[in-house]
MIVEXKE-602867 format. One record per residue: x, y, z of N, C-alpha, C in turn. Coordinates in steps of 0.2 Angstrom, whole numbers, padded with zeros to 4 digits, always signed. Layout:
<pts>
XYZXYZXYZ;...
</pts>
This chain:
<pts>
+0114+1067+0438+0111+1071+0444+0117+1076+0446;+0123+1074+0445+0128+1079+0447+0129+1085+0443;+0126+1084+0437+0126+1090+0432+0119+1093+0432;+0115+1092+0437+0108+1094+0437+0106+1101+0436;+0111+1106+0436+0110+1113+0436+0114+1116+0430;+0111+1121+0426+0115+1124+0421+0122+1126+0423;+0122+1130+0428+0129+1133+0430+0134+1127+0432;+0131+1122+0435+0136+1116+0437+0138+1113+0430;+0134+1112+0425+0136+1109+0419+0141+1114+0415;+0139+1120+0416+0144+1125+0412+0151+1124+0415;+0151+1124+0422+0158+1123+0425+0161+1117+0423;+0157+1111+0422+0160+1105+0420+0162+1105+0413;+0159+1108+0408+0161+1109+0401+0167+1113+0400;+0168+1118+0405+0174+1122+0404+0180+1118+0406;+0179+1113+0411+0185+1109+0413+0186+1103+0408;+0181+1102+0403+0182+1097+0398+0185+1099+0392;+0186+1095+0387+0190+1097+0381+0186+1102+0377;+0189+1106+0373+0186+1111+0369+0181+1108+0364;+0182+1101+0362+0178+1098+0357+0171+1096+0359;+0170+1097+0366+0164+1095+0368+0159+1102+0369;+0162+1107+0367+0158+1113+0367+0156+1116+0361;+0150+1120+0361+0147+1122+0355+0151+1128+0352;+0151+1129+0346+0153+1135+0343+0147+1139+0341;+0148+1146+0339+0142+1150+0338+0138+1147+0332;+0142+1144+0327+0138+1141+0321+0134+1135+0323;+0135+1132+0329+0131+1127+0331+0127+1128+0337;+0125+1134+0338+0121+1136+0344+0115+1133+0345;+0113+1131+0351+0106+1128+0352+0101+1132+0351;+0102+1139+0350+0097+1144+0349+0096+1145+0342;+0100+1142+0338+0100+1143+0330+0095+1138+0327;+0092+1140+0322+0088+1135+0318+0091+1132+0313;+0097+1134+0311+0102+1132+0306+0108+1130+0309;+0112+1126+0305+0119+1125+0308+0124+1128+0303;+0124+1134+0302+0128+1138+0298+0135+1138+0302;+0140+1136+0298+0147+1136+0301+0150+1143+0301;+0151+1145+0307+0154+1151+0309+0160+1151+0313;+0163+1145+0312+0169+1143+0316+0175+1148+0315;+0175+1151+0309+0181+1155+0308+0181+1161+0313;+0175+1163+0316+0176+1169+0321+0177+1167+0328;+0178+1160+0329+0179+1157+0336+0187+1157+0337;+0189+1157+0343+0196+1156+0345+0197+1149+0345;+0202+1147+0341+0205+1140+0341+0209+1139+0346;+0209+1133+0349+0214+1131+0355+0221+1132+0353;+0222+1131+0346+0229+1132+0344+0231+1138+0341;+0226+1141+0337+0228+1147+0334+0229+1153+0339;+0234+1157+0337+0235+1163+0342+0232+1169+0339;+0228+1173+0343+0224+1178+0340+0229+1184+0339;+0227+1189+0334+0231+1194+0332+0232+1199+0338;+0237+1203+0338+0238+1207+0344+0233+1213+0344;+0230+1215+0339+0225+1220+0339+0219+1218+0342;+0217+1212+0340+0211+1209+0343+0212+1207+0350;+0217+1205+0352+0219+1204+0359+0218+1210+0363;+0221+1216+0361+0221+1222+0364+0214+1225+0364;+0210+1224+0358+0204+1226+0358+0199+1223+0363;+0200+1216+0364+0196+1213+0369+0197+1215+0376;+0203+1218+0378+0204+1220+0384+0202+1228+0385;+0203+1232+0380+0202+1239+0380+0194+1240+0379;+0190+1236+0375+0183+1238+0374+0179+1238+0380;+0179+1233+0385+0175+1233+0391+0177+1239+0395;+0184+1241+0395+0186+1246+0399+0183+1253+0397;+0183+1254+0390+0181+1260+0387+0173+1260+0388;+0170+1255+0388+0162+1255+0389+0161+1257+0396;+0165+1254+0401+0164+1256+0408+0166+1263+0409;+0171+1266+0406+0173+1273+0407+0167+1277+0405;+0164+1276+0399+0159+1280+0396+0153+1279+0400;+0151+1273+0402+0145+1272+0406+0145+1276+0412;+0151+1276+0416+0151+1279+0422+0152+1286+0422;+0155+1289+0417+0156+1296+0416+0149+1299+0414;+0145+1295+0410+0138+1297+0409+0134+1298+0415;+0134+1293+0419+0131+1293+0425+0133+1298+0430;+0139+1300+0431+0141+1305+0435+0140+1312+0432;+0140+1313+0426+0138+1319+0422+0131+1321+0423;+0126+1316+0423+0119+1317+0424+0116+1317+0431;+0120+1315+0436+0118+1314+0443+0116+1321+0446;+0118+1326+0443+0116+1333+0446+0109+1334+0445;+0106+1332+0440+0099+1334+0438+0094+1332+0443;+0093+1326+0445+0089+1324+0450+0090+1327+0457;+0097+1328+0458+0098+1331+0465+0096+1338+0465;+0096+1342+0459+0094+1349+0459+0086+1349+0460;+0083+1344+0456+0076+1344+0457+0074+1343+0464;+0077+1338+0468+0076+1337+0475+0076+1343+0479;+0082+1347+0478+0083+1353+0482+0077+1358+0481;+0075+1359+0475+0070+1364+0473+0063+1361+0476;+0062+1355+0476+0056+1352+0478+0056+1352+0486;+0061+1351+0489+0061+1351+0497+0061+1358+0499;+0064+1363+0496+0064+1369+0498+0057+1373+0498;+0053+1370+0493+0046+1373+0492+0041+1369+0497;+0044+1364+0500+0039+1360+0504+0043+1359+0511;+0043+1363+0516+0047+1363+0522+0045+1356+0526;+0039+1354+0525+0036+1348+0528+0039+1342+0525;+0043+1342+0520+0046+1336+0516+0053+1336+0516;+0056+1340+0521+0063+1341+0521+0067+1335+0525;+0063+1331+0529+0066+1326+0532+0066+1319+0528;+0071+1315+0530+0071+1308+0526+0064+1304+0527;+0063+1300+0523+0057+1296+0524+0058+1291+0530;+0052+1289+0533+0053+1284+0538+0056+1278+0536;+0061+1275+0540+0064+1269+0538+0066+1265+0544;+0065+1258+0543+0065+1254+0549+0072+1254+0553;+0077+1254+0549+0084+1254+0552+0087+1261+0553;+0086+1266+0549+0089+1272+0550+0085+1276+0556;+0079+1274+0557+0076+1278+0563+0078+1275+0570;+0082+1270+0570+0084+1267+0576+0089+1271+0580;+0093+1276+0576+0098+1280+0580+0098+1287+0577;+0101+1291+0580+0102+1298+0579+0108+1300+0575;+0112+1296+0573+0118+1297+0570+0117+1299+0563;+0122+1301+0559+0121+1303+0552+0119+1310+0551;+0118+1314+0555+0116+1321+0554+0121+1325+0550;+0127+1323+0550+0132+1326+0546+0138+1321+0544;+0141+1323+0539+0147+1319+0536+0152+1318+0541;+0154+1312+0542+0160+1310+0547+0165+1305+0543;+0169+1302+0547+0174+1298+0545+0170+1291+0542;+0164+1290+0545+0160+1284+0543+0158+1285+0535;+0157+1291+0534+0155+1293+0527+0160+1291+0522;+0166+1293+0524+0172+1292+0520+0174+1284+0519;+0173+1281+0524+0174+1274+0524+0168+1270+0520;+0162+1272+0520+0157+1270+0516+0158+1271+0509;+0161+1277+0507+0162+1278+0500+0169+1275+0498;+0174+1274+0502+0180+1271+0500+0180+1263+0499;+0176+1260+0503+0176+1252+0502+0174+1250+0496;+0169+1252+0493+0167+1250+0486+0172+1251+0481;+0175+1257+0481+0180+1259+0476+0186+1255+0477;+0188+1253+0483+0194+1249+0484+0192+1242+0482;+0186+1239+0482+0184+1233+0480+0185+1233+0472;+0182+1238+0469+0183+1238+0461+0190+1238+0459;+0194+1243+0462+0201+1243+0460+0205+1236+0461;+0203+1233+0467+0206+1226+0468+0204+1221+0463;+0198+1221+0461+0196+1217+0456+0199+1218+0449;+0200+1224+0447+0204+1226+0441+0211+1223+0441;+0214+1224+0447+0221+1222+0448+0221+1215+0448;+0217+1211+0451+0217+1204+0451+0216+1201+0444;+0211+1204+0440+0211+1202+0433+0217+1203+0429;+0220+1209+0430+0226+1211+0426+0232+1206+0428;+0233+1205+0434+0238+1201+0436+0238+1194+0434;+0232+1191+0434+0231+1184+0432+0229+1184+0425;+0229+1189+0421+0228+1190+0414+0221+1186+0412;+0216+1187+0416+0210+1183+0416+0205+1188+0412;+0205+1187+0405+0201+1191+0401+0194+1190+0401;+0192+1184+0402+0185+1182+0403+0182+1186+0409;+0185+1186+0415+0182+1189+0421+0183+1196+0420;+0188+1199+0417+0189+1206+0416+0183+1209+0412;+0181+1205+0407+0176+1208+0402+0169+1207+0406;+0168+1202+0409+0162+1201+0413+0161+1206+0419;+0166+1207+0422+0166+1212+0428+0165+1219+0425;+0168+1222+0420+0167+1228+0418+0160+1229+0414;+0159+1224+0410+0152+1225+0406+0146+1224+0411;+0147+1220+0416+0141+1219+0421+0141+1226+0425;+0146+1229+0427+0146+1235+0430+0143+1241+0426;+0145+1241+0420+0142+1246+0415+0135+1245+0414;+0133+1239+0413+0126+1237+0412+0121+1239+0418;+0124+1238+0424+0120+1240+0430+0120+1247+0431;+0125+1251+0430+0126+1258+0431+0121+1262+0427;+0120+1259+0421+0116+1262+0416+0108+1261+0418;+0107+1255+0421+0100+1254+0423+0099+1258+0430;+0104+1259+0434+0104+1263+0440+0102+1271+0438;+0106+1273+0432+0104+1280+0430+0097+1281+0428;+0094+1276+0424+0087+1276+0422+0083+1277+0428;+0084+1272+0433+0080+1272+0439+0080+1279+0443;+0086+1282+0443+0087+1288+0447+0084+1294+0443;+0084+1294+0437+0082+1300+0433+0074+1299+0432;+0071+1293+0433+0064+1292+0432+0060+1294+0438;+0063+1292+0444+0059+1294+0450+0064+1297+0455;+0063+1302+0458+0067+1306+0463+0064+1304+0470;+0068+1301+0474+0067+1299+0481+0070+1305+0485;+0067+1307+0490+0070+1311+0495+0076+1308+0498;+0081+1312+0499+0088+1310+0501+0087+1307+0508;+0091+1301+0509+0091+1298+0516+0095+1303+0521;+0099+1307+0518+0103+1312+0522+0098+1317+0525;+0093+1319+0522+0088+1324+0524+0091+1331+0520;+0086+1336+0520+0088+1342+0516+0094+1346+0519;+0094+1346+0525+0099+1350+0529+0106+1347+0527;+0107+1341+0528+0113+1338+0527+0115+1338+0520;+0110+1337+0515+0112+1338+0508+0114+1344+0506;+0112+1350+0509+0114+1356+0507+0121+1357+0510;+0123+1354+0516+0129+1355+0519+0134+1351+0514;+0132+1345+0512+0136+1341+0508+0138+1344+0501;+0134+1348+0499+0135+1352+0492+0138+1359+0494;+0138+1361+0500+0142+1367+0502+0137+1373+0500;+0131+1373+0500+0126+1378+0498+0121+1380+0504;+0118+1385+0503+0113+1387+0508+0106+1387+0506;+0105+1386+0499+0098+1386+0496+0099+1383+0489;+0093+1381+0486+0093+1378+0480+0095+1383+0474;+0094+1389+0476+0096+1394+0471+0104+1395+0470;+0108+1393+0475+0115+1393+0474+0118+1386+0471;+0113+1382+0470+0116+1375+0467+0117+1376+0460;+0123+1375+0458+0126+1376+0451+0128+1369+0448;+0128+1368+0442+0129+1361+0439+0137+1360+0441;+0137+1353+0444+0144+1351+0445+0145+1344+0444;+0150+1342+0442+0152+1334+0441+0153+1331+0447;+0150+1325+0449+0151+1322+0455+0153+1315+0454;+0159+1313+0456+0162+1306+0455+0158+1301+0460;+0155+1303+0465+0152+1299+0470+0144+1299+0470;+0141+1302+0464+0134+1302+0464+0131+1309+0467;+0125+1308+0470+0122+1314+0473+0118+1312+0479;+0115+1317+0482+0111+1316+0488+0105+1311+0487;+0103+1311+0481+0097+1307+0480+0099+1301+0475;+0105+1298+0476+0106+1292+0472+0103+1286+0476;+0097+1286+0476+0093+1281+0480+0091+1275+0475;+0085+1273+0476+0082+1267+0472+0085+1261+0474;+0092+1260+0472+0096+1254+0474+0103+1257+0475;+0106+1254+0480+0112+1256+0483+0118+1254+0478;+0122+1259+0475+0128+1258+0471+0133+1255+0476;+0133+1258+0482+0138+1256+0487+0138+1248+0488;+0132+1246+0489+0131+1238+0490+0133+1234+0484;+0130+1237+0478+0131+1233+0472+0139+1233+0470;+0142+1238+0471+0150+1238+0469+0154+1234+0474;+0151+1234+0480+0155+1230+0485+0154+1222+0483;+0148+1220+0481+0146+1213+0480+0150+1211+0473;+0149+1216+0468+0152+1214+0462+0160+1213+0462;+0163+1217+0466+0170+1217+0467+0172+1210+0471;+0168+1208+0476+0169+1202+0480+0168+1196+0476;+0163+1196+0472+0161+1191+0467+0166+1189+0462;+0168+1195+0459+0173+1194+0453+0180+1192+0456;+0182+1194+0462+0188+1192+0465+0188+1185+0466;+0182+1183+0469+0181+1176+0471+0181+1171+0464;+0179+1173+0459+0179+1170+0453+0187+1169+0451;+0191+1174+0451+0198+1174+0450+0201+1169+0454;+0200+1170+0461+0203+1165+0465+0201+1158+0464;+0195+1157+0463+0193+1150+0461+0196+1147+0455;+0197+1151+0450+0201+1148+0444+0208+1147+0446;+0211+1152+0450+0218+1151+0452+0219+1146+0457;+0215+1145+0462+0215+1140+0467+0209+1136+0467;+0208+1131+0463+0202+1127+0463+0199+1124+0469;+0204+1123+0474+0202+1121+0480+0197+1125+0484;+0197+1132+0482+0193+1137+0485+0185+1136+0483;+0184+1133+0478+0178+1132+0475+0174+1126+0478;+0172+1127+0484+0169+1122+0488+0163+1125+0492;+0158+1120+0494+0152+1122+0498+0154+1123+0505;+0150+1127+0508+0151+1129+0515+0150+1123+0520;+0146+1118+0517+0145+1113+0522+0147+1106+0517;+0152+1103+0520+0155+1097+0516+0149+1092+0515;+0149+1089+0509+0144+1084+0507+0137+1086+0505;+0136+1093+0505+0130+1096+0504+0130+1099+0497;+0126+1097+0492+0126+1100+0486+0122+1106+0486;+0117+1107+0490+0113+1112+0491+0115+1118+0495;+0121+1117+0498+0124+1123+0502+0127+1128+0498;+0127+1134+0500+0130+1139+0495+0138+1139+0495;+0140+1141+0489+0148+1141+0489+0151+1146+0494;+0157+1145+0495+0161+1149+0500+0161+1156+0497;+0162+1157+0491+0162+1163+0488+0156+1167+0489;+0150+1164+0488+0144+1167+0489+0143+1170+0496;+0145+1166+0501+0144+1168+0508+0149+1174+0509;+0155+1174+0507+0159+1180+0508+0156+1186+0505;+0153+1185+0499+0150+1191+0495+0145+1194+0499;+0140+1190+0502+0135+1192+0506+0137+1195+0513;+0143+1193+0516+0146+1196+0522+0148+1203+0520;+0152+1203+0514+0154+1210+0512+0149+1215+0511;+0143+1213+0508+0137+1217+0507+0134+1219+0514;+0134+1214+0519+0131+1216+0525+0136+1221+0529;+0142+1221+0528+0147+1225+0531+0146+1232+0528;+0145+1233+0522+0144+1239+0519+0137+1242+0521;+0132+1238+0521+0125+1240+0523+0126+1242+0530;+0129+1239+0535+0130+1242+0542+0133+1249+0542;+0138+1250+0538+0141+1256+0538+0136+1262+0535;+0133+1260+0530+0128+1264+0527+0122+1266+0532;+0120+1261+0536+0115+1262+0541+0117+1267+0546;+0123+1266+0548+0126+1271+0553+0126+1278+0550;+0128+1279+0544+0129+1285+0541+0123+1288+0538;+0118+1284+0538+0111+1286+0534+0113+1287+0527;+0117+1283+0524+0119+1285+0517+0114+1282+0512;+0109+1277+0514+0104+1274+0510+0099+1272+0514;+0093+1271+0511+0087+1268+0514+0088+1261+0514;+0085+1257+0519+0085+1250+0520+0083+1247+0513;+0078+1249+0510+0075+1246+0504+0080+1247+0498;+0084+1252+0498+0089+1253+0493+0095+1248+0493;+0097+1246+0500+0102+1241+0501+0099+1234+0499;+0093+1233+0501+0090+1227+0500+0089+1225+0493;+0087+1230+0489+0086+1229+0482+0093+1228+0478;+0098+1232+0481+0105+1231+0478+0107+1224+0479;+0106+1221+0484+0108+1214+0486+0104+1209+0481;+0098+1210+0480+0094+1206+0476+0096+1206+0469;+0097+1213+0466+0099+1214+0459+0106+1211+0458;+0110+1212+0463+0117+1209+0462+0117+1202+0461;+0113+1198+0466+0113+1191+0465+0110+1188+0459;+0104+1191+0457+0101+1189+0451+0105+1191+0444;+0109+1196+0445+0113+1198+0439+0119+1193+0438;+0123+1192+0444+0129+1188+0444+0127+1181+0442;+0121+1178+0444+0120+1171+0443+0116+1170+0436;+0115+1175+0432+0110+1174+0426+0115+1172+0420;+0114+1166+0418+0118+1164+0412+0117+1168+0406;+0111+1170+0405+0109+1174+0399+0113+1181+0399;+0113+1184+0405+0116+1190+0406+0124+1190+0404;+0126+1184+0407+0134+1183+0406+0135+1182+0398;+0130+1178+0395+0131+1176+0388+0131+1183+0384;+0126+1187+0385+0125+1193+0381+0131+1198+0382;+0133+1199+0388+0138+1204+0390+0145+1201+0387;+0146+1195+0386+0151+1192+0383+0151+1194+0375;+0146+1193+0372+0145+1194+0365+0144+1201+0363;+0143+1206+0368+0143+1213+0366+0150+1215+0364;+0155+1212+0367+0162+1213+0365+0164+1210+0358;+0165+1215+0353+0166+1212+0346+0173+1208+0345;+0177+1209+0350+0184+1206+0349+0185+1200+0353;+0181+1199+0358+0183+1193+0363+0182+1186+0360;+0177+1185+0356+0176+1179+0353+0182+1176+0349;+0186+1180+0347+0192+1177+0343+0198+1177+0347;+0197+1178+0354+0203+1178+0358+0202+1172+0364;+0196+1172+0366+0194+1167+0371+0192+1160+0368;+0195+1155+0370+0194+1148+0367+0186+1146+0368;+0184+1142+0363+0177+1141+0363+0175+1137+0369;+0179+1133+0372+0177+1129+0378+0176+1134+0384;+0179+1140+0384+0178+1145+0389+0172+1150+0388;+0169+1150+0382+0164+1155+0381+0158+1153+0384;+0154+1158+0387+0148+1156+0391+0142+1154+0386;+0138+1150+0388+0132+1148+0384+0126+1151+0387;+0120+1151+0383+0114+1153+0386+0111+1148+0391;+0107+1150+0395+0103+1146+0400+0099+1140+0396;+0096+1142+0391+0092+1137+0387+0096+1132+0384;+0102+1133+0382+0107+1128+0379+0109+1123+0384;+0111+1126+0390+0113+1122+0395+0107+1117+0398;+0101+1120+0398+0095+1116+0400+0094+1111+0395;+0095+1112+0389+0093+1107+0384+0098+1101+0384;+0105+1103+0386+0110+1098+0386+0108+1093+0392;+0106+1096+0398+0104+1093+0404+0098+1088+0402;+0094+1091+0399+0088+1087+0397+0090+1081+0393;+0094+1082+0388+0096+1076+0384+0100+1071+0388;+0104+1073+0393+0108+1069+0397+0103+1065+0402;+0098+1068+0404+0093+1065+0409+0089+1060+0405;+0088+1061+0399+0084+1056+0394+0089+1050+0392;+0095+1050+0393+0099+1045+0391+0103+1046+0385;+0104+1053+0383+0108+1055+0378+0115+1056+0379;+0117+1053+0385+0124+1055+0387+0129+1051+0382;+0127+1046+0379+0131+1042+0374+0135+1047+0369;+0131+1052+0367+0134+1056+0362+0140+1060+0365;+0140+1061+0372+0145+1065+0375+0151+1060+0376;+0151+1054+0375+0156+1049+0376+0159+1047+0369;+0156+1051+0364+0159+1050+0357+0156+1044+0353;+0150+1042+0355+0146+1037+0352+0142+1039+0346;+0142+1046+0346+0138+1049+0340+0142+1050+0334;+0140+1052+0329+0144+1054+0323+0148+1060+0324;+0154+1060+0321+0159+1065+0323+0157+1072+0322;+0152+1074+0318+0149+1080+0317+0145+1083+0323;+0143+1079+0327+0138+1081+0333+0142+1084+0338;+0139+1090+0340+0142+1094+0346+0137+1094+0351;+0139+1096+0357+0135+1097+0363+0129+1101+0361;+0130+1107+0358+0124+1111+0357+0119+1108+0352;+0121+1103+0348+0115+1100+0344+0111+1096+0348;+0113+1094+0354+0108+1091+0359+0102+1095+0361;+0103+1101+0361+0098+1106+0363+0094+1109+0358;+0095+1107+0352+0091+1111+0347+0084+1109+0347;+0082+1104+0349+0074+1102+0350+0071+1106+0355;+0075+1109+0359+0072+1113+0365+0075+1120+0365;+0075+1123+0359+0078+1129+0358+0074+1135+0361;+0068+1134+0362+0064+1140+0365+0065+1140+0373;+0069+1136+0376+0068+1136+0383+0072+1142+0387;+0076+1146+0383+0079+1151+0386+0074+1158+0386;
</pts>
């Protein structure tokens, strides 16, 4: 029962010996037991310098390309909005919003705007520094690949449907330094555009920074990985509470500045939570990096949700003897889940 959830089991397995973990050749999702152990990082073998460098550089390169692509394309929906709003004077105001309509602030850019833009960037920078200082390749890869994955999805959402700016037409023109849509010329923007709506990148980046820093601190100081209420297994982790508090702080600033609609911030919070806690997303973003599997030991590599559930099922059915070494030497944990390979 103590290992009754996939993520709890995953944490347990990583603290256990490497011989209790599956290699890719013995994946619970594979129908065969092809030995591919040569591509895995051995607990004793030292990976080559080129592969180690590649494992660090690859996610950084992906993040740079993904974010540059997003910034390069952000002008197009913004220009479409300017033309649309200029031809429809009745549509130049922001959409009705539960929280934004409570006050009259945010008619122009202020110091609040700068704070709202600076905090997420500070969190991202702090996360990168924390991973580099602690030399935590696993979280470095997860951080950058997750951010790249979500920013590409954000790009698709913004390019597909243009929402009127929460700033309003007048402030958007002032933000761009123009008087009409005809004056709008293509420009590269590092902070997105007036119509970067759908879901809030500010809130997402605040949360991913807080979450990944929390992971780094939990590994560095295991005592921090505890529940908010002593003795309660259903209570949220301290890290999760801090991440939500950071999101609420950023949301409050954005509401004052009218930088996003309430629904944008709400969706960003939901998307962040579901992305960070999804075992399959963690698994695939790990395996997209072609260098990391030969650098990170097998015991630290993420597993699919279906693999973990299959192992839990076997344990609950009394198959724990195999975990204590009572099975044949060739049996690995992943083989316990082979009969339930479709569960993910």
